[in-house]
N, C-alpha and C positions, 0 to 999 in steps of 0.2 A: 349290223347298222347298214340305211341306204345314203350313198353318196348327195349332197345336194348340192343344185344347178347355182352358181350366183352368178351376175352380171356385171360386165367392168367396162368403165367407160376407157375408150379407143382413139387416142385421136393419129390422123393419118395425113401425113403433106406432101406435097410432091416436093424434092429437093433437082434443080440441073446441076449434075455435075459433068460440065463440057456440050457432048451432045446429047449426052442421053439425061434422060429423068428414072431418079431412083424416088424412092416412097419410105418414108420414115413412119414408123407408127411408135407412139408412149402410150403406156395404162400410169397418168398421174399418182393411182389412188398405192399401187403396189411401186412407183421406181422402177417399172422393165420397158425396155428400148429396145427396139431394131429395126431393119431396114431391108427391103426387097427392089426387085426389080418390076412389080407388078403390085397393085396393091391385092389382088389372091395370094402372092407369096407373101406378102411381109402379114396379112392378118392371120397366113395358119404357122407364121414363122411367130409372133407375140402371141398367138394363143398358147405354141409351146413356152414360150417363156413365161406366161403368166402360170398355169401347170407347174410348171417347174419352182417356180416360185412360192407360188403355197405350197406345193408337198416339203418344199424345202421352211418353212413357216412350222408346221404340221410337224415335222421332224425334229424339229428344234425347241419345241412344245411352247412355239409363241402364236399367240392372235393373228387369228385369219381375218382381215380388216371384211366388212364388210359394204358396200357402196351403195346408197338408196339413187339407183338412176332414174327413177320413176320422178322425184323432186326438182334436177335437175333440169337446169335450163341452155342449151345452148345459140347463141345469138351472133348476131354481128352490129358493129356501129358503121353509120356511115356519117361520115368528118371531111370537113372543107379542109383540101391541099395547098398550103400556101404558093403564089404564084412562083412559079422558075424553079419548082422543086423537081429534083430528078428523082424518078421513078423505075423501082422496078420492081418485078417479083422474088420470092422468097425460093 
């Protein structure tokens, strides 16, 4: 039986830790999260985590979720912030 290739959405966000920036990655459909010192590192790590999660689902006889990434849209919203608000990067 040939392996099937699936696409999963991964959200990557930078996080300041003192003077250092780390990158958090999250796969919402599978609930898998990880972090790394670079984007490449966190993407490699989250990919390993996703594969491990899928192997676990198969081993337990559970259904592997299929995410239809072609129908999804990621966007931003431009909003007005009240005057005097303290702003900071996440």
